[in-house]
VEXDREN-2710 file (C-alpha; in Angstrom, 1 decimal):
% VEXDREN-2710
k/r/px/py/pz
1/MET/349.1/42.2/190.0
2/THR/351.2/45.9/189.3
3/THR/354.3/45.8/190.9
4/GLY/357.5/48.2/191.1
5/TRP/358.3/52.0/190.8
6/ASN/356.2/54.5/188.6
7/THR/354.2/57.5/188.5
8/TRP/351.4/55.9/190.3
9/ASP/350.2/58.9/192.6
10/VAL/347.8/60.8/191.5
11/THR/349.3/63.9/193.6
12/THR/352.4/64.0/192.2
13/HIS/353.7/64.3/189.0
14/THR/357.6/64.8/190.7
15/GLY/357.9/61.3/192.5
16/MET/357.9/57.6/192.3
17/VAL/355.6/55.0/194.1
18/HIS/355.9/51.5/194.8
19/LEU/354.0/48.9/194.9
20/PRO/352.8/47.0/196.4
21/SER/354.8/48.6/199.4
22/GLY/352.9/52.0/198.6
23/LEU/356.6/53.8/199.6
24/ARG/356.8/57.1/197.9
25/ILE/359.6/59.2/197.2
26/ARG/358.6/62.7/196.3
27/PHE/360.9/65.8/194.7
28/GLY/360.4/69.4/195.0
29/VAL/362.0/72.6/195.3
30/PRO/363.4/73.7/199.0
31/GLY/361.1/76.6/200.4
32/ALA/358.0/76.0/197.9
33/PRO/355.2/73.4/198.4
34/LEU/356.2/70.3/197.6
35/ASP/354.7/69.5/194.0
36/GLY/353.7/72.6/193.8
37/PHE/352.6/73.0/189.9
38/THR/349.9/71.7/188.0
39/TRP/350.0/70.8/184.3
40/ARG/348.3/74.1/184.1
41/ASP/350.4/75.8/185.8
42/GLY/354.4/75.2/186.4
43/LEU/355.2/72.4/183.8
44/VAL/358.2/73.5/181.7
45/ARG/359.0/70.3/179.7
46/LEU/357.6/66.8/179.5
47/GLY/360.3/64.0/178.8
48/HIS/359.9/60.5/177.8
49/HIS/358.0/58.2/180.0
50/SER/357.7/54.6/179.2
51/VAL/354.7/52.6/180.4
52/ASP/356.4/50.5/183.0
53/GLY/358.1/53.5/184.3
54/GLU/361.8/52.0/183.5
55/TYR/362.6/55.6/182.5
56/ALA/360.7/58.9/183.0
57/GLU/361.6/62.0/182.6
58/VAL/360.0/65.7/183.4
59/THR/361.2/69.5/183.8
60/VAL/359.2/71.9/186.1
61/GLU/358.8/75.3/188.2
62/ALA/357.9/76.0/191.3
63/GLY/358.6/78.9/193.8
64/GLY/360.6/80.1/191.5
65/GLY/362.9/77.2/191.1
66/ARG/363.4/75.0/188.5
67/LEU/363.6/71.1/189.2
68/HIS/364.7/68.3/186.2
69/LEU/364.0/64.7/187.3
70/VAL/364.9/61.7/185.6
71/MET/363.6/58.5/187.1
72/ALA/364.5/55.0/186.5
73/GLY/362.0/52.4/187.8
74/GLY/360.0/49.5/186.7
75/PRO/358.8/46.3/187.4
76/GLY/361.6/45.6/190.1
77/ASP/362.3/46.8/193.1
78/GLU/365.3/49.4/192.6
79/LEU/365.0/53.0/191.8
80/TYR/367.6/55.4/190.1
81/VAL/367.0/59.1/190.4
82/ARG/369.2/62.2/189.2
83/ALA/367.6/65.4/190.2
84/GLU/368.7/68.6/189.4
85/GLY/367.4/72.2/191.0
86/SER/368.2/75.4/190.3
87/LYS/367.6/76.4/193.7
88/GLY/368.2/72.8/195.0
89/VAL/366.4/69.6/195.4
90/LEU/364.2/68.5/198.5
91/VAL/363.7/64.7/198.6
92/VAL/361.2/63.6/201.1
93/LEU/360.2/59.7/201.9
94/ASP/356.5/60.4/202.2
95/GLY/354.0/57.6/203.3
96/TRP/356.4/55.3/204.5
97/HIS/354.0/54.0/207.2
98/GLY/356.2/53.3/210.3
99/ALA/359.1/54.3/208.7
100/ARG/362.1/55.5/211.0
101/VAL/365.8/56.1/210.0
102/THR/368.0/53.5/211.8
103/ALA/371.2/53.5/213.4
104/ASP/372.6/51.8/209.8
105/GLY/372.8/55.4/208.5
106/GLY/371.5/55.1/205.2
107/LEU/369.0/52.6/205.7
108/VAL/365.2/52.8/206.4
109/ARG/362.8/50.3/207.6
110/ALA/359.4/50.0/206.1
111/GLY/357.5/47.6/208.1
112/ASP/359.1/44.4/207.8
113/THR/361.7/45.3/205.2
114/LEU/365.0/47.0/205.1
115/TRP/365.5/49.7/202.4
116/GLN/369.1/51.4/201.6
117/VAL/368.5/55.2/200.4
118/ASP/371.8/56.0/199.1
119/ALA/372.6/59.3/197.9
120/SER/375.3/61.0/196.0
121/THR/375.9/63.4/198.8
122/PRO/375.5/61.6/202.7
123/ALA/372.5/62.6/204.5
124/GLU/370.1/61.0/206.6
125/GLY/366.2/61.5/207.2
126/LEU/363.2/61.3/205.7
127/GLU/363.3/64.5/204.6
128/LEU/366.5/65.5/202.9
129/GLU/367.7/68.8/201.2
130/PHE/370.5/68.9/198.4
131/ALA/372.5/72.3/196.9
132/GLY/372.0/72.0/193.0
133/GLU/372.1/68.1/191.9
134/ALA/371.4/64.7/193.7
135/ASP/371.8/61.3/192.9
136/LEU/369.7/58.6/194.7
137/TYR/369.3/55.0/194.5
138/VAL/366.6/53.4/196.2
139/ALA/366.2/49.4/197.0
140/PRO/366.0/46.7/199.4
141/HIS/368.7/46.4/201.7
142/GLY/371.6/44.3/199.8
143/ALA/370.8/44.8/196.2
144/PRO/373.7/45.3/194.7
145/GLY/373.7/49.0/193.3
146/ASN/374.4/52.3/194.9
147/ALA/374.3/56.1/193.9
148/ARG/377.4/56.1/192.1
149/ASP/375.3/53.6/189.5
150/VAL/372.9/56.1/188.7
151/GLY/374.1/58.0/185.6
152/GLN/375.1/54.8/183.5
153/GLU/372.0/53.4/184.5
154/LEU/370.2/56.3/183.6
155/ALA/371.7/56.1/180.3
156/ARG/371.0/52.8/179.4
157/ARG/367.4/52.9/180.3
158/ARG/367.2/56.1/178.0
159/ALA/368.9/54.4/175.1
160/GLN/366.5/51.1/176.0
161/ALA/363.2/53.3/176.0
162/GLU/364.2/55.2/173.0
163/ARG/364.9/52.5/170.7
164/THR/361.2/50.8/171.0
165/ALA/359.1/54.0/171.6
166/PRO/357.3/55.5/169.0
167/ARG/359.0/58.4/167.2
168/SER/357.9/60.8/164.8
169/GLY/359.5/63.4/162.5
170/GLY/359.6/66.3/159.5
171/TRP/356.0/67.0/158.9
172/LEU/354.5/65.0/161.9
173/GLY/357.0/66.9/164.0
174/GLU/357.0/65.5/167.6
175/ALA/353.4/64.3/167.3
176/ALA/354.3/60.9/168.7
177/SER/356.2/61.8/171.0
178/ALA/353.5/64.4/172.4
179/ALA/350.7/61.7/172.0
180/THR/352.3/59.1/174.0
181/ARG/353.4/61.0/176.9
182/ALA/350.1/62.3/177.3
183/VAL/348.8/58.8/177.6
184/THR/351.4/57.6/179.9
185/TRP/352.3/60.4/182.1
186/ASN/348.5/59.9/183.2
187/THR/348.7/56.6/184.6
188/ILE/347.8/56.3/188.2
189/TYR/347.2/53.8/190.9
190/ALA/343.5/53.7/192.7
191/PRO/344.2/52.0/196.3
192/ASP/340.5/51.8/197.0
193/LEU/339.8/49.8/193.4
194/GLY/343.6/47.7/193.7
195/ARG/344.3/48.6/190.3
196/VAL/346.3/51.3/187.6
197/LEU/343.9/53.6/185.8
198/THR/344.4/55.7/183.1
199/PRO/342.0/58.7/183.1
200/THR/341.9/61.2/180.2
201/SER/343.8/63.7/182.8
202/ARG/344.8/63.0/186.0
203/ASP/344.8/66.9/187.1
204/PHE/341.4/66.7/185.9
205/VAL/340.5/64.0/188.5
206/SER/342.4/64.8/191.3
207/ALA/341.1/67.9/193.6
208/GLN/344.5/68.2/195.1
209/ARG/345.5/69.2/191.3
210/LYS/342.8/71.7/190.8
211/GLY/340.2/68.8/189.5
212/PHE/336.9/68.0/190.4
213/TYR/337.3/64.4/191.9
214/GLY/339.0/63.1/194.7
215/THR/342.1/60.7/193.4
216/TRP/340.5/59.2/190.7
217/ALA/337.6/59.2/187.7
218/LEU/336.6/57.8/184.4
219/HIS/334.4/58.8/181.8
220/ALA/333.0/56.5/179.1
221/TRP/334.2/58.3/175.9
222/ASP/336.7/59.8/177.2
223/THR/338.3/56.2/178.1
224/PHE/337.9/54.8/174.7
225/PHE/339.3/57.7/173.1
226/THR/342.5/57.2/175.5
227/GLY/342.5/53.8/174.6
228/LEU/342.9/54.5/171.1
229/VAL/346.0/56.6/171.5
230/ALA/347.5/54.2/173.7
231/SER/347.2/51.7/170.9
232/THR/349.8/53.3/169.2
233/VAL/351.9/53.0/172.5
234/ASP/351.3/49.3/173.4
235/ARG/349.0/46.5/172.5
236/ASP/348.5/45.3/176.0
237/TYR/348.3/49.0/177.8
238/ALA/345.4/49.4/175.3
239/ARG/343.6/46.7/176.0
240/GLU/344.0/47.1/179.6
241/ILE/342.8/50.8/179.2
242/PHE/339.8/50.0/177.0
243/GLY/338.7/47.5/179.6
244/GLN/338.6/50.4/182.5
245/ILE/335.2/51.7/182.1
246/LEU/333.2/48.4/181.6
247/PRO/332.8/46.4/184.9
248/PHE/330.8/49.8/185.7
249/ALA/327.8/49.3/183.3
250/ASP/324.6/49.1/185.3
251/ALA/322.4/45.9/184.8
252/SER/320.7/46.9/181.5
253/GLY/323.9/47.8/179.8
254/MET/324.6/51.5/180.3
255/ILE/328.0/52.5/180.6
256/PRO/327.7/55.4/182.7
257/ASN/328.8/58.7/182.0
258/ARG/331.2/59.0/185.0
259/VAL/332.6/56.9/187.7
260/SER/334.3/58.1/190.5
261/ASP/335.4/57.5/194.1
262/GLU/334.4/60.7/195.6
263/ARG/331.5/61.4/193.3
264/GLY/330.4/58.1/192.5
265/THR/328.4/56.5/189.5
266/THR/326.1/58.8/187.1
267/ALA/323.2/56.1/187.3
268/ASP/320.8/58.5/185.0
269/ARG/322.9/59.1/182.2
270/SER/325.3/57.6/179.4
271/GLN/327.9/59.2/177.0
272/PRO/328.5/59.2/173.3
273/PRO/328.4/55.6/172.1
274/VAL/332.2/55.6/170.7
275/GLY/333.7/52.3/172.3
276/ALA/332.5/49.6/169.3
277/LEU/334.1/52.2/166.7
278/THR/337.5/52.8/168.9
279/VAL/337.9/49.5/169.8
280/HIS/337.7/47.7/166.3
281/LYS/339.9/51.0/164.9
282/ALA/342.6/49.6/167.2
283/TYR/342.3/46.2/166.7
284/LEU/342.5/46.9/162.9
285/ALA/346.0/49.3/163.7
286/GLY/347.2/46.2/165.2
287/GLY/348.3/43.9/162.9
288/LEU/349.1/43.7/158.9
289/SER/346.1/40.8/159.0
290/ASP/343.8/39.4/161.2
291/ASP/346.3/36.5/162.3
292/THR/348.7/39.0/163.9
293/ARG/345.8/41.1/165.3
294/ASP/344.6/41.5/169.3
295/ARG/341.5/39.4/169.6
296/ALA/341.7/39.6/173.1
297/LEU/340.6/43.1/172.9
298/LEU/337.9/42.3/171.1
299/ALA/336.8/39.3/173.2
300/GLY/337.3/41.1/176.2
301/THR/334.9/44.1/175.3
302/PHE/332.4/42.8/173.1
303/PRO/329.9/41.5/175.5
304/ALA/329.9/45.0/176.9
305/LEU/330.0/47.0/174.2
306/LEU/327.0/45.1/172.7
307/ALA/324.8/45.5/175.7
308/TRP/325.9/48.8/176.1
309/HIS/324.8/49.4/172.1
310/ASP/321.3/47.7/172.7
311/TRP/320.4/49.6/175.5
312/TRP/320.3/52.9/173.9
313/PRO/317.0/51.5/171.8
314/GLY/315.4/51.0/174.5
315/ALA/316.3/54.0/177.1
316/ARG/316.5/57.0/174.8
317/ARG/313.7/56.8/171.9
318/GLY/312.5/60.4/171.4
319/PRO/310.7/62.5/168.4
320/HIS/310.0/60.3/165.8
321/GLY/311.6/57.3/166.9
322/LEU/314.9/58.4/166.7
323/LEU/317.7/58.2/169.2
324/THR/317.9/61.4/171.8
325/TRP/320.3/62.1/174.3
326/GLY/318.5/61.8/178.1
327/SER/318.5/61.4/181.6
328/ASP/316.1/58.9/183.5
329/PRO/315.2/59.9/186.9
330/VAL/317.2/59.1/189.6
331/ALA/315.7/58.7/193.4
332/ASP/318.6/60.2/195.4
333/ASP/319.6/62.9/192.6
334/PRO/317.4/65.6/192.3
335/GLU/319.3/66.9/189.3
336/SER/318.7/63.5/187.2
337/ALA/316.0/63.5/184.6
338/THR/316.8/67.1/183.5
339/LEU/318.2/69.2/180.4
340/ASP/321.5/69.8/181.9
341/ARG/321.7/66.4/182.5
342/ALA/320.8/65.2/179.1
343/LYS/323.3/67.8/177.5
344/ARG/326.3/66.4/179.6
345/GLU/325.5/62.5/177.8
346/SER/325.8/64.1/174.2
347/GLY/329.1/65.1/176.0
348/LEU/329.1/68.4/174.2
349/ASP/327.8/70.3/177.7
350/ASP/327.1/74.0/176.5
351/SER/326.7/73.3/172.5
352/PRO/324.0/76.1/171.0
353/MET/322.4/73.0/169.5
354/TYR/320.6/72.5/172.7
355/ASP/320.4/76.0/173.5
356/ASP/316.2/76.3/172.3
357/VAL/315.4/72.5/173.5
358/ALA/313.5/71.1/176.5
359/TYR/313.4/67.8/178.2
360/ASP/310.7/65.5/178.0
361/PRO/309.7/63.3/181.2
362/ALA/307.5/61.1/178.9
363/THR/310.4/60.2/176.9
364/ARG/313.2/61.1/179.2
365/THR/314.7/62.6/176.5
366/MET/315.7/65.9/174.6
367/ASN/312.8/66.9/172.3
368/LEU/315.1/67.4/169.2
369/THR/316.5/64.0/167.4
370/ASP/320.4/64.4/167.6
371/VAL/322.1/63.7/164.1
372/GLY/325.3/62.8/165.7
373/LEU/324.0/60.4/168.5
374/VAL/322.0/58.7/165.6
375/ALA/325.1/58.2/163.1
376/LEU/327.4/57.0/166.0
377/HIS/325.0/54.3/167.0
378/ILE/324.7/53.7/163.0
379/ALA/328.8/53.6/163.0
380/ASP/328.6/51.4/166.4
381/ALA/326.3/48.7/164.8
382/ASP/328.8/48.5/161.6
383/ALA/331.9/48.2/163.9
384/LEU/330.0/45.8/167.0
385/ALA/329.1/43.6/163.5
386/ALA/332.4/43.1/162.2
387/ILE/333.8/42.4/165.7
388/ALA/331.2/39.8/165.8
389/GLY/332.8/38.2/162.6
390/VAL/336.1/38.4/163.6
391/LEU/334.6/36.3/166.7
392/GLY/332.8/34.1/165.1
393/LYS/329.3/35.4/166.1
394/HIS/328.1/35.4/162.4
395/ASP/324.0/35.5/163.7
396/VAL/324.7/38.7/165.8
397/ALA/326.7/40.3/163.3
398/GLN/323.9/39.9/160.6
399/ARG/321.3/40.9/163.3
400/LEU/323.4/44.2/163.8
401/ARG/324.0/45.0/159.9
402/ASP/320.1/44.7/159.5
403/GLU/319.7/47.1/162.0
404/ALA/322.2/49.5/160.8
405/ALA/320.7/49.3/157.2
406/ALA/317.3/50.1/158.8
407/ALA/318.4/53.1/161.0
408/ARG/320.3/54.1/158.2
409/GLU/317.2/54.5/155.9
410/SER/314.9/55.7/158.0
411/ALA/317.5/58.7/159.4
412/ASP/318.4/59.7/156.2
413/ALA/314.9/60.1/155.3
414/LEU/314.0/62.0/158.6
415/LEU/317.4/64.2/158.9
416/TRP/318.6/64.9/155.7
417/ASP/317.3/68.8/155.1
418/PRO/316.8/69.3/151.1
419/GLY/316.5/72.9/151.5
420/ARG/320.1/73.5/153.5
421/GLY/321.2/70.4/151.3
422/GLY/322.7/68.5/154.3
423/TYR/321.9/66.7/157.8
424/ARG/320.1/68.5/160.5
425/ASN/319.1/68.1/163.9
426/LEU/315.1/67.4/164.0
427/ARG/312.6/69.0/166.3
428/ALA/309.5/67.3/168.0
429/ASP/307.3/69.5/165.6
430/GLY/309.3/67.9/162.7
431/THR/311.0/71.1/161.6
432/HIS/315.1/70.8/161.6
433/ASP/317.0/72.7/163.5
434/PRO/319.5/75.1/161.9
435/HIS/322.0/75.1/164.2
436/VAL/325.5/73.5/162.7
437/SER/328.1/71.7/164.3
438/PRO/331.4/68.9/163.1
439/THR/328.3/66.4/164.5
440/LEU/327.0/67.0/160.9
441/LEU/329.7/65.6/159.5
442/TYR/329.2/62.1/161.7
443/PRO/326.4/60.6/158.8
444/LEU/329.4/60.2/156.8
445/LEU/330.9/57.6/159.1
446/ALA/327.6/56.1/159.6
447/ALA/327.5/55.4/156.0
448/MET/324.4/57.6/155.3
449/PRO/324.6/59.6/151.9
450/ASP/325.5/58.3/148.5
451/ALA/328.8/59.4/147.6
452/GLY/327.6/62.2/145.5
453/ARG/325.5/63.8/148.5
454/ALA/328.5/63.0/151.0
455/ALA/330.6/65.5/148.5
456/ASP/328.5/68.0/148.5
457/LEU/327.4/67.9/152.0
458/ALA/331.3/68.1/153.1
459/ALA/331.7/71.1/150.7
460/ARG/328.9/72.9/152.2
461/LEU/329.9/72.6/155.8
462/LEU/333.7/73.1/155.2
463/ARG/333.4/76.5/153.9
464/PRO/335.7/78.9/155.6
465/GLU/333.0/80.7/157.2
466/THR/331.3/77.6/158.6
467/LEU/333.4/74.4/159.6
468/GLY/336.3/75.3/157.2
469/GLY/339.0/77.9/157.8
470/ASP/342.4/77.8/160.1
471/PRO/342.0/76.2/162.5
472/PRO/339.2/74.0/161.4
473/LEU/336.3/72.3/162.7
474/PRO/335.2/74.5/165.6
475/SER/332.6/72.4/167.9
476/ALA/330.0/75.3/166.6
477/ALA/330.2/76.9/163.5
478/ARG/331.7/80.0/162.9
479/ASP/328.3/81.4/161.1
480/ASP/326.2/79.8/164.3
481/PRO/324.6/82.5/166.1
482/GLY/325.6/80.5/168.9
483/TYR/329.2/80.6/168.3
484/ALA/331.3/82.0/171.4
485/ALA/334.9/80.2/170.7
486/THR/334.7/79.3/173.9
487/TYR/334.3/75.6/175.1
488/TRP/331.8/73.7/173.6
489/ARG/330.8/76.6/171.6
490/GLY/333.7/77.1/169.7
491/ARG/336.8/75.4/170.7
492/ILE/338.3/72.5/168.6
493/TRP/338.1/69.6/170.4
494/ALA/339.9/66.1/169.2
495/PRO/337.1/63.9/169.6
496/MET/334.7/65.5/167.6
497/ALA/337.5/66.4/165.0
498/PHE/338.4/62.5/164.8
499/LEU/334.9/61.3/163.8
500/ALA/334.3/64.1/161.5
501/ILE/337.3/63.2/159.7
502/GLU/337.2/59.5/159.8
503/GLY/333.9/60.0/157.7
504/LEU/335.3/62.0/155.4
505/ARG/338.2/59.2/154.9
506/ARG/334.9/56.5/154.3
507/TYR/334.3/58.4/151.0
508/GLU/337.6/58.8/150.1
509/LEU/337.5/62.3/150.4
510/THR/340.9/63.3/150.5
511/GLU/340.9/66.4/149.1
512/ALA/339.0/67.7/151.8
513/SER/340.2/65.9/154.8
514/ARG/344.0/66.1/154.1
515/PRO/344.2/70.2/154.8
516/LEU/342.1/69.7/157.9
517/VAL/344.4/67.3/159.2
518/GLY/347.6/69.7/158.3
519/ALA/346.0/72.7/159.9
520/LEU/344.8/70.3/162.7
521/LEU/348.3/69.0/163.3
522/ARG/349.9/72.5/163.1
523/LEU/347.8/73.6/166.5
524/PHE/348.6/70.7/168.2
525/LEU/352.7/70.8/167.8
526/ALA/352.5/74.5/168.4
527/GLU/350.5/73.9/171.7
528/TRP/353.2/71.0/172.3
529/ASP/356.5/72.7/171.0
530/ARG/355.4/76.2/173.7
531/HIS/353.6/74.6/176.6
532/SER/354.6/70.7/176.5
533/HIS/350.5/70.7/176.6
534/VAL/348.4/67.8/174.8
535/ARG/344.8/69.8/175.3
536/GLU/341.6/69.1/176.8
537/ASN/340.5/71.4/173.6
538/TYR/342.3/74.1/171.4
539/PRO/341.6/77.8/170.6
540/ALA/339.5/78.0/167.5
541/THR/341.0/82.0/167.2
542/SER/344.6/82.7/166.2
543/GLY/346.7/83.5/169.5
544/GLU/343.9/82.5/172.2
545/ASP/346.1/81.3/175.3
546/VAL/344.0/78.4/176.6
547/ARG/346.1/77.7/179.9
548/ALA/344.3/79.6/182.8
549/PHE/342.1/77.3/184.6
550/GLN/338.9/79.8/183.7
551/ALA/339.4/78.7/180.0
552/ARG/338.6/75.4/180.5
553/SER/341.3/73.7/178.9
554/ASP/343.3/70.7/180.7
555/GLY/346.9/71.0/179.9
556/LEU/347.6/67.1/179.4
557/MET/344.5/65.5/178.5
558/ALA/344.9/62.5/176.6
559/TRP/342.5/62.6/173.8
560/GLY/344.1/65.5/172.5
561/GLY/346.5/62.9/170.9
562/LEU/343.6/62.0/168.3
563/LEU/345.0/65.2/166.7
564/ALA/348.1/63.3/166.1
565/TYR/346.5/59.8/165.4
566/LEU/344.8/61.6/162.6
567/ALA/347.9/62.9/161.2
568/TYR/349.8/59.4/161.5
569/GLY/346.7/58.3/159.4
570/GLU/348.0/60.2/156.0
571/LEU/351.1/58.2/156.2
572/ALA/349.5/54.6/157.5
573/ASP/346.2/54.3/158.0
574/ALA/344.1/50.7/159.1
575/ARG/341.1/50.1/157.6
576/GLN/338.3/47.5/157.2
577/ASP/340.0/46.4/153.7
578/GLY/343.5/47.0/155.1
579/TRP/345.9/49.2/155.6
580/ARG/346.3/52.7/153.3
581/PHE/349.9/53.8/153.1
582/ALA/350.4/57.2/151.1
583/HIS/353.0/60.2/150.8
584/PRO/351.8/62.9/152.8
585/GLY/353.5/65.1/150.1
586/GLU/356.1/66.3/152.7
587/PRO/359.2/64.9/154.3
588/ALA/357.9/62.5/157.2
589/GLU/358.8/59.8/159.5
590/LEU/356.3/57.4/161.7
591/ALA/358.6/54.8/163.5
592/ASN/357.9/52.0/165.6
593/LEU/354.2/51.2/165.9
594/PRO/353.5/48.3/167.9
595/LEU/351.7/45.3/166.0
596/GLY/351.3/41.9/166.2
597/ASP/353.9/41.7/163.2
598/GLY/356.6/43.9/164.8
599/LEU/357.3/47.4/164.7
600/LEU/356.4/49.3/161.8
601/THR/358.0/52.5/160.5
602/VAL/356.7/55.0/157.3
603/THR/359.5/57.0/156.3
604/ALA/358.3/59.9/153.3
605/GLY/360.9/61.3/151.8
606/ASP/361.9/60.9/148.1
607/ARG/359.9/58.1/148.1
608/LEU/357.6/56.1/150.4
609/THR/359.1/53.1/152.4
610/VAL/357.2/50.8/154.8
611/THR/359.2/48.8/156.9
612/LEU/358.6/46.1/159.4
613/ASP/361.2/45.2/162.3
614/GLY/363.8/47.0/159.7
615/ARG/362.7/44.5/156.5
616/MET/361.3/46.5/153.7
617/LEU/357.6/45.7/153.1
618/LEU/357.1/48.5/150.1
619/ASP/358.8/50.9/148.5
620/ALA/356.7/53.3/146.6
621/ALA/357.3/56.4/144.5
622/PRO/355.3/59.8/145.8
623/GLY/352.4/59.5/143.2
624/VAL/351.4/56.0/144.4
625/VAL/349.2/55.3/146.9
626/VAL/348.5/51.4/148.5
627/THR/345.3/50.5/149.8
628/ALA/344.0/47.1/150.8
629/TYR/347.3/46.1/152.3
630/ARG/347.5/42.7/153.7
631/ARG/350.5/40.9/155.1
632/THR/350.0/37.2/156.3
633/ALA/353.1/34.3/156.8
634/GLU/351.7/33.1/153.2
635/GLU/350.6/35.9/151.1
636/VAL/350.5/40.1/150.3
637/THR/347.3/41.6/148.9
638/GLY/346.3/45.0/148.4
639/ILE/345.6/47.4/145.2
640/ALA/348.0/49.8/144.0
641/HIS/346.8/53.6/142.8
642/GLY/348.1/56.2/141.4
643/SER/351.2/56.7/138.7
644/GLY/354.9/55.4/139.8
645/ASP/357.0/52.5/140.4
646/LEU/356.1/50.0/143.7
647/LEU/358.5/47.7/144.9
648/LEU/356.9/44.8/147.4
649/SER/358.6/42.4/149.5
650/PRO/356.8/39.1/149.3
651/PRO/356.2/36.6/152.6
652/GLY/359.5/34.4/153.6
653/ALA/362.5/35.3/152.0
654/GLY/361.8/36.2/148.6
655/GLU/363.0/39.3/146.9
656/PRO/361.0/42.3/146.1
657/VAL/358.8/42.4/143.1
658/ARG/358.7/45.8/140.9
659/VAL/355.4/47.0/140.0
660/ALA/354.6/49.7/137.4
661/VAL/351.6/51.7/138.2
662/THR/349.6/54.0/135.4
663/GLY/346.8/55.5/136.9
664/GLU/344.0/52.7/136.8
665/PRO/344.3/51.0/140.3
666/ARG/346.1/47.6/140.1
667/PRO/345.6/44.3/142.5
668/PHE/348.3/42.8/143.4
669/ARG/349.0/39.5/145.3
670/LEU/352.5/37.8/146.1
671/HIS/352.6/34.4/148.1
672/ARG/355.4/33.4/150.1
673/ASP/358.8/33.2/148.5
674/ASP/357.6/34.4/145.0
675/ARG/360.2/34.9/142.4
676/HIS/359.2/37.2/139.3
677/ASP/361.3/38.6/136.9
678/ASN/360.6/42.2/137.8
679/ASP/359.2/43.2/134.6
680/GLY/356.1/44.5/136.3
681/GLY/354.2/41.2/136.0
682/MET/352.6/39.6/139.0
683/PRO/349.7/37.3/139.7
684/ALA/346.5/39.2/140.7
END
């Protein structure tokens, strides 16, 4: 069970809640509404936030005053807080049911437990007000600490948290900090479920925070993308996030678009099938080989993901027998079985691609076959087949591979528009729809075209006037008649960019993908540096401020961290055949990626170095790219490309081996404690 102090309460970002007692302490600016800000309005700077609440730091503004909080909680019962306020500090012991101040002065009785509330300045009551600064210590009566310990304990906790937190620098800027905080600051507790959740944004799900639900909501593809970003923070944490939405699948296997406390479950529709794709990606990035990867993640998610995959062909066959977005009729839901709901299943609510389509009650789908859905379902089959193979379900894996191959063949023939030299959505009358969005790059993710057509397709779509330019990959092409630079009609969305760029990487179209990643990273870092935001969507036009509520871009949405995740992949990218390590062309550091083997750090400077818990794995000249890298307790294998020298450490205590790379791909294999003469020779 979840225990201890953390920022569990969805209604406040400036406070801590203790579980299982439910005791809550909130901090605010005197004279201002308690917690009178949201991430859209009043956030100054997000500080580090550990997964378990051992350390959290944030600065906000409310009522004309600035409040800086450093809080150290965690799984235990002791809480240390330093609060600094330009207009003073208000402390409210809120929600302590039956609490009363006792004659013991600084003691508060809550239920059957007597708690010590010790402040740096003597104060009594359930509402305390301090001028300027206050240190606060809260613990069960008899605990050995007091308010004088706060400064030392906060310094110790900060140093401890920063030792193992993901960290980045150089070209990557503070990308790792931003992505991490977008996940950890969004963790909340749902009392009606009795469990911790990580929605993609706590503001978005809370009515009190200008959100759209009661106190919590989960969305399908949001959850999977949040889990993928979280996998770079903590493997156990990510596994829990991936599993959040799965129990809400219906009897047919459909994972709902949304489930929430106030607005219930969307029984009529799902959301894009990215579950297996993200779970498998997180699995691959969780270790240097299958020996150290998180098999529990696969075993725990596979049955539900397979059932969801199999639901689509039975429920969403549209024109020409291909998959199409839809909505089923639900008796007590008059808005079900409509075009609007089918659009919402796509996740791209107001995309111009769906401006001229209709809803077909006979098939319960749009009358437009969607390239994006077809490609994602094929990629889902590929990922599920790989997962099934790891789990030893070889018959299922073969069935999925066969289905993917058949779907690729039929979809490629129907969706390829030779006149436009690319894939296009297909109307019921057999004509191709002219609208263009990054979803038309998803067939690369599904390995639909051959290499030549893939390169040509990318070149056509990534022209500056279409999906290229800076910033790139708007959700509707700039030369599309429906482009408006708003929401899904042109804003830049990290999930869409992630799926498109993963497709380019599958074909090794590095010359196309690298500039996109760099431009998106600049966009991501600009919002983080200026506003401490990780956005729901990003502006497609230079200088646009999307902070206003009416702009429809939440200020702290975890899936925005996918833009950081893509940038990580320029240095270290886990793929089906093994890891790819490369120099991004600029000085950069990516440190403390959590693997089953240890903490992985990649540094790009005069050379590219990869270390595991401080031990060098490889050291390469900038012109060398390593692919298919795997490391077990007994051997290291991979392929070196490019030109320059490469140092490789074998497993065990063996000395590093130098390899000369001269242009041709060079496979390598080092066995445990191999010793070579360092002349560039080794078994392959």
